C-alpha positions, 0 to 999 in steps of 0.5 A: 692703558685703560686704567691710565686713561680713566685716571686722567679723565677723572683728574681732568674732570676734577680740574676743569670742574674746579675751574668752572665752579670757582672762577665761575662764581667769582665771574658771576658776582663781579662781572654779571651780578654786581659790576656797577656796585663794585665799579670802585673795586675795578682795577682797570676801567675798561672791560674785557670782552666776550671774545677774551673770555671765550679765548681764556676758557678754551686755553684753560680747558687745554691747560686742565688736561695738562694739569691732570696729566702732571697730577696723575704722574705725581700720584702714580703707583710707579712713582709712589715708592720714591715719593714722600706721599703717605696715606695713613693719617696716623703716620704724622701728627694731624698738625702736619696737614696745615703745616705741610700745606703752608710749606707747599705754598711757600715752595710753590711761590719760589718755584713759580717766581723763577719759572715765571721769570724764565718764561719772560725770557725773549726766547721763551715768551713768544712761544709760551707765555704770550698766550697768558699775556693776551689777557692784558685785562685779566678776569677769573677765566684767565687763571688757567689760560696758558700755552700747553707747554706752560701748563705742563711747567705749572703742573710740574710743581706737584711732582716737585712737591711729592719728592720734597716733603711728606704729603698726605693726599688731603694736603695735596687736594687742599694745596690744589684748591687753595692755590687756585682760589688765590690764583683766581683772586690774582686775576680777578680784575677787582681789588677786594682787600679791606681798607686796614690791610694797607697798614699791616705787616702782611701788606709788605709780604702778600700779593694783591690782585692789584699786584698781579694785574699790574704785571698783566698791564706792564708785562714786566715785574711782579713775577711772584704768585702769593708773596712779594718776597722774591720780587723785593729781594730780586728788585723786580717789583714794579716801582709803581705798585704801591702807588697804584694800590693806594690810588685804587684804595683811595677810590674805594674808600675815599 
């Protein structure tokens, strides 16, 4: 029992530390140091207030506990024999690390899309997902601002992943880091994609901060996490997304 408590404590410290460091750096740059010079990048003209930030940080702290618990379950000794986790880097080619990282993100994107749509069901939204949607004008602090039940559902993807494909702990760590950075970008409240991105094929595939911000404004559509793929396949992409993106880029670049 003592060992379990220590494991959860360490997992919580890592999760909450990652949250405050990464979200904090983005918040410092965009909201405290350079808000005027980056005003053209702001997706919504109005600003979130201090009460919003404090609420988001509180819920994110609770979510960090839930995420830590799901991570410990996924990596526990009792489950290890039944998972595809391996600890010897020589068990698989080194190139499998980046390949498996990409695959984890693809699996997560699919998992998140359908979980997210389920949370928007009228019987689930008010008792779970509404907490996250209190942030109608999201900031980096919104990235983990979930109801604790949603946080469990969010964290459960790691349990799914370790039963899906061979994963080294390094890959799991890189997955947690990269997914959170992308999550913070999605909730940034500012668009930072370069001008030329609009004309690339990647624009047709990858989400932007504008994409997810529109979901927070409208509450419907744009359910994907990393990619536009599932939204486009299922007809749930907001019809005004590209127009909103183009208008913002026009404001930024003229």
